[in-house]
PDB file with one MODEL, atoms N, CA, C and O in Angstrom:
MODEL        1
ATOM      1  N   MET A   1     -55.781-149.373 -36.415  1.00  0.00           N
ATOM      2  CA  MET A   1     -55.266-150.011 -37.601  1.00  0.00           C
ATOM      3  C   MET A   1     -54.928-151.500 -37.270  1.00  0.00           C
ATOM      4  O   MET A   1     -54.271-151.772 -36.265  1.00  0.00           O
ATOM      5  N   LYS A   2     -55.342-152.373 -38.048  1.00  0.00           N
ATOM      6  CA  LYS A   2     -55.192-153.790 -37.732  1.00  0.00           C
ATOM      7  C   LYS A   2     -53.762-154.241 -38.059  1.00  0.00           C
ATOM      8  O   LYS A   2     -53.105-153.739 -38.971  1.00  0.00           O
ATOM      9  N   GLU A   3     -53.333-155.197 -37.276  1.00  0.00           N
ATOM     10  CA  GLU A   3     -51.978-155.748 -37.445  1.00  0.00           C
ATOM     11  C   GLU A   3     -51.678-156.227 -38.823  1.00  0.00           C
ATOM     12  O   GLU A   3     -50.597-155.991 -39.362  1.00  0.00           O
ATOM     13  N   LEU A   4     -52.693-156.941 -39.426  1.00  0.00           N
ATOM     14  CA  LEU A   4     -52.517-157.429 -40.782  1.00  0.00           C
ATOM     15  C   LEU A   4     -52.368-156.291 -41.796  1.00  0.00           C
ATOM     16  O   LEU A   4     -51.589-156.415 -42.741  1.00  0.00           O
ATOM     17  N   GLU A   5     -53.105-155.175 -41.618  1.00  0.00           N
ATOM     18  CA  GLU A   5     -52.913-154.098 -42.536  1.00  0.00           C
ATOM     19  C   GLU A   5     -51.518-153.442 -42.434  1.00  0.00           C
ATOM     20  O   GLU A   5     -50.919-153.030 -43.428  1.00  0.00           O
ATOM     21  N   ILE A   6     -51.059-153.374 -41.240  1.00  0.00           N
ATOM     22  CA  ILE A   6     -49.669-152.803 -41.021  1.00  0.00           C
ATOM     23  C   ILE A   6     -48.631-153.745 -41.667  1.00  0.00           C
ATOM     24  O   ILE A   6     -47.695-153.304 -42.335  1.00  0.00           O
ATOM     25  N   ARG A   7     -48.825-155.019 -41.449  1.00  0.00           N
ATOM     26  CA  ARG A   7     -47.868-155.942 -42.005  1.00  0.00           C
ATOM     27  C   ARG A   7     -47.873-155.908 -43.504  1.00  0.00           C
ATOM     28  O   ARG A   7     -46.813-156.048 -44.113  1.00  0.00           O
ATOM     29  N   ARG A   8     -49.017-155.730 -44.135  1.00  0.00           N
ATOM     30  CA  ARG A   8     -49.063-155.604 -45.610  1.00  0.00           C
ATOM     31  C   ARG A   8     -48.405-154.292 -46.066  1.00  0.00           C
ATOM     32  O   ARG A   8     -47.701-154.248 -47.075  1.00  0.00           O
ATOM     33  N   ALA A   9     -48.655-153.234 -45.295  1.00  0.00           N
ATOM     34  CA  ALA A   9     -48.060-151.973 -45.630  1.00  0.00           C
ATOM     35  C   ALA A   9     -46.523-152.070 -45.515  1.00  0.00           C
ATOM     36  O   ALA A   9     -45.813-151.491 -46.337  1.00  0.00           O
ATOM     37  N   ARG A  10     -46.034-152.752 -44.566  1.00  0.00           N
ATOM     38  CA  ARG A  10     -44.535-152.962 -44.393  1.00  0.00           C
ATOM     39  C   ARG A  10     -44.041-153.753 -45.607  1.00  0.00           C
ATOM     40  O   ARG A  10     -43.054-153.370 -46.236  1.00  0.00           O
ATOM     41  N   GLU A  11     -44.732-154.869 -45.944  1.00  0.00           N
ATOM     42  CA  GLU A  11     -44.274-155.627 -47.079  1.00  0.00           C
ATOM     43  C   GLU A  11     -44.287-154.782 -48.345  1.00  0.00           C
ATOM     44  O   GLU A  11     -43.384-154.934 -49.168  1.00  0.00           O
ATOM     45  N   GLY A  12     -45.258-153.905 -48.543  1.00  0.00           N
ATOM     46  CA  GLY A  12     -45.286-153.057 -49.694  1.00  0.00           C
ATOM     47  C   GLY A  12     -44.139-152.074 -49.634  1.00  0.00           C
ATOM     48  O   GLY A  12     -43.535-151.808 -50.674  1.00  0.00           O
ATOM     49  N   PHE A  13     -43.795-151.511 -48.471  1.00  0.00           N
ATOM     50  CA  PHE A  13     -42.724-150.620 -48.330  1.00  0.00           C
ATOM     51  C   PHE A  13     -41.438-151.327 -48.786  1.00  0.00           C
ATOM     52  O   PHE A  13     -40.676-150.775 -49.580  1.00  0.00           O
ATOM     53  N   ILE A  14     -41.201-152.535 -48.289  1.00  0.00           N
ATOM     54  CA  ILE A  14     -40.046-153.274 -48.568  1.00  0.00           C
ATOM     55  C   ILE A  14     -39.921-153.569 -50.111  1.00  0.00           C
ATOM     56  O   ILE A  14     -38.822-153.590 -50.666  1.00  0.00           O
ATOM     57  N   GLU A  15     -41.000-153.774 -50.714  1.00  0.00           N
ATOM     58  CA  GLU A  15     -41.023-154.036 -52.135  1.00  0.00           C
ATOM     59  C   GLU A  15     -41.051-152.722 -53.043  1.00  0.00           C
ATOM     60  O   GLU A  15     -41.076-152.756 -54.273  1.00  0.00           O
ATOM     61  N   GLY A  16     -41.043-151.633 -52.319  1.00  0.00           N
ATOM     62  CA  GLY A  16     -40.906-150.356 -53.009  1.00  0.00           C
ATOM     63  C   GLY A  16     -42.268-149.746 -53.444  1.00  0.00           C
ATOM     64  O   GLY A  16     -42.324-148.807 -54.238  1.00  0.00           O
ATOM     65  N   ARG A  17     -43.368-150.329 -52.884  1.00  0.00           N
ATOM     66  CA  ARG A  17     -44.693-149.809 -53.214  1.00  0.00           C
ATOM     67  C   ARG A  17     -45.130-148.790 -52.129  1.00  0.00           C
ATOM     68  O   ARG A  17     -44.646-148.845 -50.998  1.00  0.00           O
ATOM     69  N   ARG A  18     -46.010-147.897 -52.468  1.00  0.00           N
ATOM     70  CA  ARG A  18     -46.548-146.920 -51.481  1.00  0.00           C
ATOM     71  C   ARG A  18     -47.657-147.632 -50.741  1.00  0.00           C
ATOM     72  O   ARG A  18     -48.384-148.482 -51.255  1.00  0.00           O
ATOM     73  N   ALA A  19     -47.725-147.205 -49.466  1.00  0.00           N
ATOM     74  CA  ALA A  19     -48.777-147.807 -48.593  1.00  0.00           C
ATOM     75  C   ALA A  19     -50.116-147.328 -49.059  1.00  0.00           C
ATOM     76  O   ALA A  19     -50.304-146.162 -49.407  1.00  0.00           O
ATOM     77  N   GLN A  20     -51.066-148.276 -49.061  1.00  0.00           N
ATOM     78  CA  GLN A  20     -52.443-147.970 -49.465  1.00  0.00           C
ATOM     79  C   GLN A  20     -53.283-147.343 -48.335  1.00  0.00           C
ATOM     80  O   GLN A  20     -54.404-146.888 -48.563  1.00  0.00           O
ATOM     81  N   LEU A  21     -52.721-147.330 -47.121  1.00  0.00           N
ATOM     82  CA  LEU A  21     -53.480-146.800 -45.995  1.00  0.00           C
ATOM     83  C   LEU A  21     -52.544-145.752 -45.289  1.00  0.00           C
ATOM     84  O   LEU A  21     -51.319-145.825 -45.388  1.00  0.00           O
ATOM     85  N   PRO A  22     -53.159-144.817 -44.604  1.00  0.00           N
ATOM     86  CA  PRO A  22     -52.355-143.786 -43.941  1.00  0.00           C
ATOM     87  C   PRO A  22     -51.604-144.361 -42.714  1.00  0.00           C
ATOM     88  O   PRO A  22     -52.182-144.977 -41.818  1.00  0.00           O
ATOM     89  N   LEU A  23     -50.326-144.126 -42.737  1.00  0.00           N
ATOM     90  CA  LEU A  23     -49.410-144.579 -41.656  1.00  0.00           C
ATOM     91  C   LEU A  23     -48.810-143.306 -40.978  1.00  0.00           C
ATOM     92  O   LEU A  23     -48.588-142.289 -41.635  1.00  0.00           O
ATOM     93  N   ARG A  24     -48.566-143.393 -39.695  1.00  0.00           N
ATOM     94  CA  ARG A  24     -47.889-142.320 -39.010  1.00  0.00           C
ATOM     95  C   ARG A  24     -46.530-142.120 -39.599  1.00  0.00           C
ATOM     96  O   ARG A  24     -45.851-143.101 -39.903  1.00  0.00           O
ATOM     97  N   GLY A  25     -46.096-140.898 -39.777  1.00  0.00           N
ATOM     98  CA  GLY A  25     -44.852-140.537 -40.338  1.00  0.00           C
ATOM     99  C   GLY A  25     -43.685-141.170 -39.547  1.00  0.00           C
ATOM    100  O   GLY A  25     -42.674-141.568 -40.125  1.00  0.00           O
ATOM    101  N   ILE A  26     -43.845-141.250 -38.262  1.00  0.00           N
ATOM    102  CA  ILE A  26     -42.776-141.824 -37.436  1.00  0.00           C
ATOM    103  C   ILE A  26     -42.511-143.314 -37.750  1.00  0.00           C
ATOM    104  O   ILE A  26     -41.387-143.800 -37.628  1.00  0.00           O
ATOM    105  N   VAL A  27     -43.575-144.013 -38.155  1.00  0.00           N
ATOM    106  CA  VAL A  27     -43.456-145.413 -38.500  1.00  0.00           C
ATOM    107  C   VAL A  27     -42.673-145.529 -39.857  1.00  0.00           C
ATOM    108  O   VAL A  27     -41.707-146.284 -39.965  1.00  0.00           O
ATOM    109  N   VAL A  28     -43.102-144.799 -40.820  1.00  0.00           N
ATOM    110  CA  VAL A  28     -42.507-144.863 -42.088  1.00  0.00           C
ATOM    111  C   VAL A  28     -41.007-144.358 -42.012  1.00  0.00           C
ATOM    112  O   VAL A  28     -40.143-144.928 -42.678  1.00  0.00           O
ATOM    113  N   ASP A  29     -40.725-143.346 -41.242  1.00  0.00           N
ATOM    114  CA  ASP A  29     -39.389-142.842 -41.023  1.00  0.00           C
ATOM    115  C   ASP A  29     -38.552-143.947 -40.379  1.00  0.00           C
ATOM    116  O   ASP A  29     -37.417-144.144 -40.813  1.00  0.00           O
ATOM    117  N   SER A  30     -39.015-144.650 -39.416  1.00  0.00           N
ATOM    118  CA  SER A  30     -38.324-145.823 -38.851  1.00  0.00           C
ATOM    119  C   SER A  30     -37.973-146.869 -39.812  1.00  0.00           C
ATOM    120  O   SER A  30     -36.844-147.359 -39.835  1.00  0.00           O
ATOM    121  N   TRP A  31     -38.979-147.251 -40.664  1.00  0.00           N
ATOM    122  CA  TRP A  31     -38.744-148.245 -41.706  1.00  0.00           C
ATOM    123  C   TRP A  31     -37.668-147.751 -42.625  1.00  0.00           C
ATOM    124  O   TRP A  31     -36.796-148.530 -43.008  1.00  0.00           O
ATOM    125  N   GLN A  32     -37.687-146.497 -42.998  1.00  0.00           N
ATOM    126  CA  GLN A  32     -36.686-145.919 -43.945  1.00  0.00           C
ATOM    127  C   GLN A  32     -35.311-145.950 -43.334  1.00  0.00           C
ATOM    128  O   GLN A  32     -34.339-146.282 -44.012  1.00  0.00           O
ATOM    129  N   ARG A  33     -35.208-145.600 -42.025  1.00  0.00           N
ATOM    130  CA  ARG A  33     -33.882-145.609 -41.378  1.00  0.00           C
ATOM    131  C   ARG A  33     -33.309-146.982 -41.336  1.00  0.00           C
ATOM    132  O   ARG A  33     -32.123-147.201 -41.584  1.00  0.00           O
ATOM    133  N   SER A  34     -34.200-147.934 -41.007  1.00  0.00           N
ATOM    134  CA  SER A  34     -33.695-149.319 -41.018  1.00  0.00           C
ATOM    135  C   SER A  34     -33.219-149.792 -42.427  1.00  0.00           C
ATOM    136  O   SER A  34     -32.186-150.443 -42.586  1.00  0.00           O
ATOM    137  N   GLN A  35     -34.004-149.436 -43.377  1.00  0.00           N
ATOM    138  CA  GLN A  35     -33.556-149.775 -44.803  1.00  0.00           C
ATOM    139  C   GLN A  35     -32.284-149.056 -45.135  1.00  0.00           C
ATOM    140  O   GLN A  35     -31.380-149.654 -45.720  1.00  0.00           O
ATOM    141  N   ASP A  36     -32.172-147.760 -44.777  1.00  0.00           N
ATOM    142  CA  ASP A  36     -30.941-147.008 -45.194  1.00  0.00           C
ATOM    143  C   ASP A  36     -29.719-147.618 -44.438  1.00  0.00           C
ATOM    144  O   ASP A  36     -28.607-147.541 -44.960  1.00  0.00           O
ATOM    145  N   HIS A  37     -29.878-148.190 -43.293  1.00  0.00           N
ATOM    146  CA  HIS A  37     -28.703-148.742 -42.576  1.00  0.00           C
ATOM    147  C   HIS A  37     -28.515-150.247 -42.821  1.00  0.00           C
ATOM    148  O   HIS A  37     -27.689-150.899 -42.183  1.00  0.00           O
ATOM    149  N   GLY A  38     -29.278-150.755 -43.731  1.00  0.00           N
ATOM    150  CA  GLY A  38     -29.073-152.211 -44.096  1.00  0.00           C
ATOM    151  C   GLY A  38     -29.538-153.161 -43.088  1.00  0.00           C
ATOM    152  O   GLY A  38     -29.050-154.290 -43.058  1.00  0.00           O
ATOM    153  N   VAL A  39     -30.468-152.787 -42.235  1.00  0.00           N
ATOM    154  CA  VAL A  39     -30.979-153.733 -41.244  1.00  0.00           C
ATOM    155  C   VAL A  39     -31.777-154.813 -41.995  1.00  0.00           C
ATOM    156  O   VAL A  39     -32.663-154.499 -42.790  1.00  0.00           O
ATOM    157  N   PRO A  40     -31.445-156.104 -41.729  1.00  0.00           N
ATOM    158  CA  PRO A  40     -32.221-157.124 -42.470  1.00  0.00           C
ATOM    159  C   PRO A  40     -33.751-157.094 -42.154  1.00  0.00           C
ATOM    160  O   PRO A  40     -34.188-156.902 -41.019  1.00  0.00           O
ATOM    161  N   VAL A  41     -34.488-157.290 -43.206  1.00  0.00           N
ATOM    162  CA  VAL A  41     -35.936-157.208 -43.054  1.00  0.00           C
ATOM    163  C   VAL A  41     -36.487-158.207 -42.095  1.00  0.00           C
ATOM    164  O   VAL A  41     -37.460-157.903 -41.405  1.00  0.00           O
ATOM    165  N   GLU A  42     -35.920-159.393 -42.006  1.00  0.00           N
ATOM    166  CA  GLU A  42     -36.395-160.454 -41.216  1.00  0.00           C
ATOM    167  C   GLU A  42     -36.124-160.318 -39.752  1.00  0.00           C
ATOM    168  O   GLU A  42     -36.688-161.043 -38.933  1.00  0.00           O
ATOM    169  N   ARG A  43     -35.218-159.342 -39.402  1.00  0.00           N
ATOM    170  CA  ARG A  43     -34.838-159.173 -37.987  1.00  0.00           C
ATOM    171  C   ARG A  43     -36.031-158.705 -37.195  1.00  0.00           C
ATOM    172  O   ARG A  43     -36.728-157.765 -37.577  1.00  0.00           O
ATOM    173  N   LYS A  44     -36.257-159.385 -36.069  1.00  0.00           N
ATOM    174  CA  LYS A  44     -37.446-159.087 -35.224  1.00  0.00           C
ATOM    175  C   LYS A  44     -37.067-158.272 -33.999  1.00  0.00           C
ATOM    176  O   LYS A  44     -37.942-157.660 -33.388  1.00  0.00           O
ATOM    177  N   GLU A  45     -35.810-158.242 -33.622  1.00  0.00           N
ATOM    178  CA  GLU A  45     -35.330-157.492 -32.489  1.00  0.00           C
ATOM    179  C   GLU A  45     -33.904-157.019 -32.640  1.00  0.00           C
ATOM    180  O   GLU A  45     -33.186-157.474 -33.530  1.00  0.00           O
ATOM    181  N   ALA A  46     -33.497-156.129 -31.798  1.00  0.00           N
ATOM    182  CA  ALA A  46     -32.126-155.607 -31.892  1.00  0.00           C
ATOM    183  C   ALA A  46     -31.132-156.643 -31.472  1.00  0.00           C
ATOM    184  O   ALA A  46     -31.423-157.475 -30.613  1.00  0.00           O
ATOM    185  N   PRO A  47     -29.914-156.609 -32.085  1.00  0.00           N
ATOM    186  CA  PRO A  47     -28.923-157.605 -31.674  1.00  0.00           C
ATOM    187  C   PRO A  47     -28.393-157.259 -30.227  1.00  0.00           C
ATOM    188  O   PRO A  47     -28.394-156.104 -29.799  1.00  0.00           O
ATOM    189  N   LEU A  48     -27.970-158.274 -29.553  1.00  0.00           N
ATOM    190  CA  LEU A  48     -27.433-158.094 -28.247  1.00  0.00           C
ATOM    191  C   LEU A  48     -25.995-157.499 -28.348  1.00  0.00           C
ATOM    192  O   LEU A  48     -25.228-157.864 -29.239  1.00  0.00           O
ATOM    193  N   ALA A  49     -25.667-156.613 -27.450  1.00  0.00           N
ATOM    194  CA  ALA A  49     -24.292-156.053 -27.429  1.00  0.00           C
ATOM    195  C   ALA A  49     -23.385-157.056 -26.812  1.00  0.00           C
ATOM    196  O   ALA A  49     -23.797-157.811 -25.931  1.00  0.00           O
ATOM    197  N   LEU A  50     -22.109-157.089 -27.268  1.00  0.00           N
ATOM    198  CA  LEU A  50     -21.131-157.978 -26.720  1.00  0.00           C
ATOM    199  C   LEU A  50     -20.768-157.444 -25.248  1.00  0.00           C
ATOM    200  O   LEU A  50     -20.921-156.249 -24.998  1.00  0.00           O
ATOM    201  N   GLU A  51     -20.341-158.235 -24.388  1.00  0.00           N
ATOM    202  CA  GLU A  51     -19.969-157.917 -23.061  1.00  0.00           C
ATOM    203  C   GLU A  51     -18.872-156.864 -23.034  1.00  0.00           C
ATOM    204  O   GLU A  51     -18.905-155.955 -22.204  1.00  0.00           O
ATOM    205  N   ALA A  52     -17.884-156.979 -23.952  1.00  0.00           N
ATOM    206  CA  ALA A  52     -16.799-156.026 -24.032  1.00  0.00           C
ATOM    207  C   ALA A  52     -17.357-154.653 -24.402  1.00  0.00           C
ATOM    208  O   ALA A  52     -16.957-153.642 -23.824  1.00  0.00           O
ATOM    209  N   GLU A  53     -18.270-154.617 -25.353  1.00  0.00           N
ATOM    210  CA  GLU A  53     -18.845-153.317 -25.710  1.00  0.00           C
ATOM    211  C   GLU A  53     -19.574-152.689 -24.587  1.00  0.00           C
ATOM    212  O   GLU A  53     -19.495-151.470 -24.435  1.00  0.00           O
ATOM    213  N   LEU A  54     -20.309-153.456 -23.752  1.00  0.00           N
ATOM    214  CA  LEU A  54     -21.067-152.932 -22.633  1.00  0.00           C
ATOM    215  C   LEU A  54     -20.069-152.313 -21.594  1.00  0.00           C
ATOM    216  O   LEU A  54     -20.289-151.230 -21.051  1.00  0.00           O
ATOM    217  N   VAL A  55     -19.010-153.039 -21.367  1.00  0.00           N
ATOM    218  CA  VAL A  55     -18.021-152.608 -20.324  1.00  0.00           C
ATOM    219  C   VAL A  55     -17.372-151.336 -20.844  1.00  0.00           C
ATOM    220  O   VAL A  55     -17.241-150.365 -20.099  1.00  0.00           O
ATOM    221  N   GLN A  56     -16.952-151.323 -22.147  1.00  0.00           N
ATOM    222  CA  GLN A  56     -16.344-150.140 -22.720  1.00  0.00           C
ATOM    223  C   GLN A  56     -17.267-148.957 -22.702  1.00  0.00           C
ATOM    224  O   GLN A  56     -16.852-147.871 -22.299  1.00  0.00           O
ATOM    225  N   GLY A  57     -18.514-149.118 -23.124  1.00  0.00           N
ATOM    226  CA  GLY A  57     -19.528-148.026 -23.098  1.00  0.00           C
ATOM    227  C   GLY A  57     -19.681-147.517 -21.712  1.00  0.00           C
ATOM    228  O   GLY A  57     -19.661-146.300 -21.523  1.00  0.00           O
ATOM    229  N   HIS A  58     -19.832-148.351 -20.722  1.00  0.00           N
ATOM    230  CA  HIS A  58     -20.098-147.986 -19.333  1.00  0.00           C
ATOM    231  C   HIS A  58     -18.891-147.190 -18.846  1.00  0.00           C
ATOM    232  O   HIS A  58     -19.059-146.167 -18.183  1.00  0.00           O
ATOM    233  N   SER A  59     -17.700-147.632 -19.157  1.00  0.00           N
ATOM    234  CA  SER A  59     -16.500-146.972 -18.719  1.00  0.00           C
ATOM    235  C   SER A  59     -16.344-145.565 -19.347  1.00  0.00           C
ATOM    236  O   SER A  59     -16.044-144.580 -18.673  1.00  0.00           O
ATOM    237  N   THR A  60     -16.571-145.535 -20.701  1.00  0.00           N
ATOM    238  CA  THR A  60     -16.520-144.262 -21.377  1.00  0.00           C
ATOM    239  C   THR A  60     -17.532-143.212 -20.970  1.00  0.00           C
ATOM    240  O   THR A  60     -17.253-142.014 -21.008  1.00  0.00           O
ATOM    241  N   HIS A  61     -18.719-143.676 -20.575  1.00  0.00           N
ATOM    242  CA  HIS A  61     -19.775-142.811 -20.231  1.00  0.00           C
ATOM    243  C   HIS A  61     -20.192-142.916 -18.750  1.00  0.00           C
ATOM    244  O   HIS A  61     -21.356-142.686 -18.421  1.00  0.00           O
ATOM    245  N   SER A  62     -19.258-143.257 -17.871  1.00  0.00           N
ATOM    246  CA  SER A  62     -19.564-143.499 -16.514  1.00  0.00           C
ATOM    247  C   SER A  62     -20.231-142.303 -15.778  1.00  0.00           C
ATOM    248  O   SER A  62     -21.124-142.486 -14.951  1.00  0.00           O
ATOM    249  N   SER A  63     -19.778-141.115 -16.100  1.00  0.00           N
ATOM    250  CA  SER A  63     -20.405-139.860 -15.457  1.00  0.00           C
ATOM    251  C   SER A  63     -21.823-139.728 -15.941  1.00  0.00           C
ATOM    252  O   SER A  63     -22.694-139.363 -15.152  1.00  0.00           O
ATOM    253  N   LEU A  64     -22.091-139.993 -17.141  1.00  0.00           N
ATOM    254  CA  LEU A  64     -23.478-139.963 -17.673  1.00  0.00           C
ATOM    255  C   LEU A  64     -24.367-140.995 -17.029  1.00  0.00           C
ATOM    256  O   LEU A  64     -25.504-140.719 -16.646  1.00  0.00           O
ATOM    257  N   VAL A  65     -23.819-142.202 -16.917  1.00  0.00           N
ATOM    258  CA  VAL A  65     -24.533-143.311 -16.241  1.00  0.00           C
ATOM    259  C   VAL A  65     -24.891-142.980 -14.863  1.00  0.00           C
ATOM    260  O   VAL A  65     -26.004-143.251 -14.411  1.00  0.00           O
ATOM    261  N   GLU A  66     -23.923-142.367 -14.146  1.00  0.00           N
ATOM    262  CA  GLU A  66     -24.231-141.983 -12.743  1.00  0.00           C
ATOM    263  C   GLU A  66     -25.258-140.883 -12.642  1.00  0.00           C
ATOM    264  O   GLU A  66     -26.134-140.886 -11.779  1.00  0.00           O
ATOM    265  N   ALA A  67     -25.122-139.965 -13.534  1.00  0.00           N
ATOM    266  CA  ALA A  67     -26.112-138.796 -13.562  1.00  0.00           C
ATOM    267  C   ALA A  67     -27.527-139.313 -13.880  1.00  0.00           C
ATOM    268  O   ALA A  67     -28.516-138.788 -13.368  1.00  0.00           O
ATOM    269  N   ALA A  68     -27.605-140.305 -14.695  1.00  0.00           N
ATOM    270  CA  ALA A  68     -28.936-140.808 -15.147  1.00  0.00           C
ATOM    271  C   ALA A  68     -29.528-141.837 -14.102  1.00  0.00           C
ATOM    272  O   ALA A  68     -30.727-142.115 -14.125  1.00  0.00           O
ATOM    273  N   ARG A  69     -28.699-142.371 -13.227  1.00  0.00           N
ATOM    274  CA  ARG A  69     -29.168-143.397 -12.326  1.00  0.00           C
ATOM    275  C   ARG A  69     -30.485-143.072 -11.593  1.00  0.00           C
ATOM    276  O   ARG A  69     -31.406-143.889 -11.607  1.00  0.00           O
ATOM    277  N   PRO A  70     -30.589-141.881 -10.948  1.00  0.00           N
ATOM    278  CA  PRO A  70     -31.847-141.601 -10.247  1.00  0.00           C
ATOM    279  C   PRO A  70     -33.097-141.640 -11.169  1.00  0.00           C
ATOM    280  O   PRO A  70     -34.141-142.211 -10.855  1.00  0.00           O
ATOM    281  N   ALA A  71     -32.900-141.004 -12.292  1.00  0.00           N
ATOM    282  CA  ALA A  71     -34.026-140.985 -13.297  1.00  0.00           C
ATOM    283  C   ALA A  71     -34.394-142.352 -13.736  1.00  0.00           C
ATOM    284  O   ALA A  71     -35.576-142.690 -13.804  1.00  0.00           O
ATOM    285  N   LEU A  72     -33.407-143.158 -14.040  1.00  0.00           N
ATOM    286  CA  LEU A  72     -33.641-144.538 -14.450  1.00  0.00           C
ATOM    287  C   LEU A  72     -34.382-145.359 -13.379  1.00  0.00           C
ATOM    288  O   LEU A  72     -35.301-146.119 -13.682  1.00  0.00           O
ATOM    289  N   ARG A  73     -33.950-145.181 -12.112  1.00  0.00           N
ATOM    290  CA  ARG A  73     -34.521-145.840 -11.008  1.00  0.00           C
ATOM    291  C   ARG A  73     -36.079-145.487 -10.904  1.00  0.00           C
ATOM    292  O   ARG A  73     -36.922-146.361 -10.699  1.00  0.00           O
ATOM    293  N   GLN A  74     -36.382-144.159 -11.060  1.00  0.00           N
ATOM    294  CA  GLN A  74     -37.761-143.708 -10.995  1.00  0.00           C
ATOM    295  C   GLN A  74     -38.529-144.286 -12.236  1.00  0.00           C
ATOM    296  O   GLN A  74     -39.675-144.706 -12.075  1.00  0.00           O
ATOM    297  N   ALA A  75     -37.970-144.316 -13.384  1.00  0.00           N
ATOM    298  CA  ALA A  75     -38.615-144.849 -14.531  1.00  0.00           C
ATOM    299  C   ALA A  75     -38.941-146.353 -14.333  1.00  0.00           C
ATOM    300  O   ALA A  75     -40.020-146.830 -14.683  1.00  0.00           O
ATOM    301  N   ARG A  76     -37.979-147.054 -13.770  1.00  0.00           N
ATOM    302  CA  ARG A  76     -38.195-148.457 -13.545  1.00  0.00           C
ATOM    303  C   ARG A  76     -39.415-148.720 -12.590  1.00  0.00           C
ATOM    304  O   ARG A  76     -40.272-149.572 -12.825  1.00  0.00           O
ATOM    305  N   LEU A  77     -39.404-147.953 -11.559  1.00  0.00           N
ATOM    306  CA  LEU A  77     -40.508-148.001 -10.569  1.00  0.00           C
ATOM    307  C   LEU A  77     -41.878-147.658 -11.207  1.00  0.00           C
ATOM    308  O   LEU A  77     -42.872-148.356 -11.008  1.00  0.00           O
ATOM    309  N   PHE A  78     -41.882-146.564 -11.975  1.00  0.00           N
ATOM    310  CA  PHE A  78     -43.076-146.171 -12.684  1.00  0.00           C
ATOM    311  C   PHE A  78     -43.587-147.219 -13.637  1.00  0.00           C
ATOM    312  O   PHE A  78     -44.774-147.546 -13.664  1.00  0.00           O
ATOM    313  N   LEU A  79     -42.674-147.732 -14.408  1.00  0.00           N
ATOM    314  CA  LEU A  79     -43.058-148.770 -15.437  1.00  0.00           C
ATOM    315  C   LEU A  79     -43.498-150.020 -14.797  1.00  0.00           C
ATOM    316  O   LEU A  79     -44.388-150.685 -15.327  1.00  0.00           O
ATOM    317  N   ALA A  80     -42.928-150.400 -13.663  1.00  0.00           N
ATOM    318  CA  ALA A  80     -43.272-151.642 -12.978  1.00  0.00           C
ATOM    319  C   ALA A  80     -44.770-151.566 -12.486  1.00  0.00           C
ATOM    320  O   ALA A  80     -45.479-152.572 -12.469  1.00  0.00           O
ATOM    321  N   THR A  81     -45.182-150.416 -12.117  1.00  0.00           N
ATOM    322  CA  THR A  81     -46.567-150.266 -11.596  1.00  0.00           C
ATOM    323  C   THR A  81     -47.541-150.283 -12.813  1.00  0.00           C
ATOM    324  O   THR A  81     -48.706-150.639 -12.640  1.00  0.00           O
ATOM    325  N   ARG A  82     -47.122-149.932 -13.947  1.00  0.00           N
ATOM    326  CA  ARG A  82     -47.975-149.851 -15.185  1.00  0.00           C
ATOM    327  C   ARG A  82     -48.089-151.165 -15.840  1.00  0.00           C
ATOM    328  O   ARG A  82     -49.100-151.434 -16.489  1.00  0.00           O
ATOM    329  N   ILE A  83     -47.091-152.025 -15.709  1.00  0.00           N
ATOM    330  CA  ILE A  83     -47.034-153.290 -16.486  1.00  0.00           C
ATOM    331  C   ILE A  83     -47.870-154.365 -15.750  1.00  0.00           C
ATOM    332  O   ILE A  83     -48.392-155.271 -16.400  1.00  0.00           O
ATOM    333  N   GLN A  84     -48.002-154.285 -14.458  1.00  0.00           N
ATOM    334  CA  GLN A  84     -48.596-155.303 -13.635  1.00  0.00           C
ATOM    335  C   GLN A  84     -50.075-155.401 -13.940  1.00  0.00           C
ATOM    336  O   GLN A  84     -50.776-156.217 -13.341  1.00  0.00           O
TER     337      GLN A  84
ENDMDL
END
């Protein structure tokens, strides 16, 4: 599917029209969740978390962070070899 077609389908979704081309359900579901949560249409990326929120989240979930550390390290190494 071409980028322009997807862009037009997204614009149609925002305007309340049905897409003229078949889109994966996961894409339309994502658009719907964003709309339901009031995410601005013009937003291109997720907002950055504030430093205090990061520290609080890390503190609150420190045992989970520690448990996930080996898997995250492996994922980082795996992805680094794929991106190059």
